VOPAGU-2260 file (C-alpha; in pm, 1 decimal, decimal comma):
REM VOPAGU-2260
SITE   aa  ch    i         X         Y         Z
SITE  MET   A    0  -18619,4   -2937,8    1592,1
SITE  GLN   A    1  -18564,7   -2958,3    1214,8
SITE  ARG   A    2  -18292,5   -2693,9    1237,4
SITE  GLU   A    3  -18098,5   -2923,1    1475,3
SITE  ILE   A    4  -18123,2   -3205,7    1225,2
SITE  PHE   A    5  -17978,8   -2993,2     945,2
SITE  GLN   A    6  -17708,4   -2855,5    1173,0
SITE  ARG   A    7  -17606,3   -3207,7    1273,1
SITE  LEU   A    8  -17595,8   -3320,3     911,1
SITE  GLU   A    9  -17376,0   -3021,0     827,6
SITE  ARG   A   10  -17146,6   -3096,2    1122,7
SITE  ILE   A   11  -17119,6   -3465,0    1031,1
SITE  ASP   A   12  -17038,4   -3366,4     673,3
SITE  GLN   A   13  -16769,0   -3127,6     793,0
SITE  LEU   A   14  -16610,5   -3389,9    1017,3
SITE  ILE   A   15  -16624,0   -3654,1     744,3
SITE  ARG   A   16  -16457,8   -3421,0     491,0
SITE  ILE   A   17  -16165,0   -3357,7     726,6
SITE  LYS   A   18  -16163,1   -3723,0     837,3
SITE  ALA   A   19  -16210,1   -3628,4    1202,5
SITE  THR   A   20  -16525,2   -3812,2    1306,3
SITE  GLY   A   21  -16355,1   -4067,8    1525,4
SITE  THR   A   22  -16540,4   -4385,8    1609,3
SITE  PRO   A   23  -16920,2   -4390,4    1621,3
SITE  THR   A   24  -16900,9   -4344,4    1999,2
SITE  GLU   A   25  -16663,8   -4048,6    1964,4
SITE  LEU   A   26  -16881,6   -3893,4    1694,6
SITE  ALA   A   27  -17187,5   -3933,2    1916,5
SITE  ASN   A   28  -17003,4   -3752,6    2196,6
SITE  LYS   A   29  -16896,1   -3471,7    1962,2
SITE  LEU   A   30  -17256,3   -3422,5    1852,3
SITE  GLY   A   31  -17419,1   -3476,2    2190,7
SITE  ILE   A   32  -17639,0   -3757,9    2063,2
SITE  SER   A   33  -17661,6   -4133,9    2105,6
SITE  GLU   A   34  -17453,7   -4376,6    1904,7
SITE  ARG   A   35  -17777,9   -4514,0    1761,1
SITE  SER   A   36  -17862,6   -4165,0    1632,5
SITE  VAL   A   37  -17520,3   -4143,6    1468,3
SITE  TYR   A   38  -17600,7   -4456,2    1266,9
SITE  GLU   A   39  -17940,0   -4313,8    1173,2
SITE  TYR   A   40  -17781,6   -3990,6    1045,1
SITE  LEU   A   41  -17514,1   -4180,1     852,7
SITE  ASN   A   42  -17775,9   -4410,3     698,4
SITE  LEU   A   43  -17985,9   -4110,0     598,5
SITE  MET   A   44  -17685,0   -3949,3     431,4
SITE  LYS   A   45  -17610,3   -4277,6     252,0
SITE  GLU   A   46  -17971,0   -4297,9     130,6
SITE  PHE   A   47  -17919,3   -3956,1     -29,1
SITE  GLY   A   48  -17610,4   -4085,5    -207,9
SITE  ALA   A   49  -17323,5   -3995,3      24,5
SITE  PRO   A   50  -17043,7   -4251,4     -31,8
SITE  ILE   A   51  -16955,2   -4287,4     337,2
SITE  LYS   A   52  -16699,0   -4546,0     444,2
SITE  PHE   A   53  -16516,3   -4614,9     770,4
SITE  ASN   A   54  -16137,3   -4635,4     787,7
SITE  SER   A   55  -16049,3   -4867,6    1075,0
SITE  TYR   A   56  -15683,6   -4759,8    1071,3
SITE  ARG   A   57  -15764,0   -4387,6    1104,5
SITE  GLN   A   58  -16073,5   -4461,5    1314,5
SITE  SER   A   59  -16279,7   -4214,8    1112,9
SITE  TYR   A   60  -16551,5   -4198,1     850,4
SITE  TYR   A   61  -16463,5   -4056,4     510,8
SITE  TYR   A   62  -16617,4   -4003,4     168,8
SITE  ASP   A   63  -16515,0   -4261,1     -90,5
SITE  GLN   A   64  -16529,2   -3981,1    -351,5
SITE  GLU   A   65  -16452,2   -3607,8    -340,6
SITE  GLY   A   66  -16755,4   -3401,2    -250,0
SITE  SER   A   67  -16974,6   -3271,8      26,9
SITE  PHE   A   68  -17324,9   -3324,8     157,7
SITE  ASN   A   69  -17541,6   -3017,0      97,0
SITE  ILE   A   70  -17896,4   -2946,0     200,0
SITE  SER   A   71  -18007,0   -2606,7      83,3
SITE  PHE   A   72  -18243,7   -2412,7    -134,8
SITE  GLN   A   73  -18088,4   -2285,7    -453,9
SITE  ARG   A   74  -18254,2   -2016,3    -660,3
SITE  LYS   A   75  -18279,4   -2049,5   -1035,5
SITE  ASN   A   76  -18123,1   -1762,1   -1224,9
């Protein structure tokens, strides 16, 4: 279950970075989840500092600043 959550967050991040999410309904269809779940994922990402905005002209989410959303373990050297 948790693996699916991380995979969805990674997929959303990828789609946001290439500005190819589409509308919330289209993003939900791409991910195979409900539109409500899309909003929950986006809100979670925003809570962790992701500067997510929606471009109504392009009909896609995007990051207001350059970057990516990463969830991983990093070893100290």
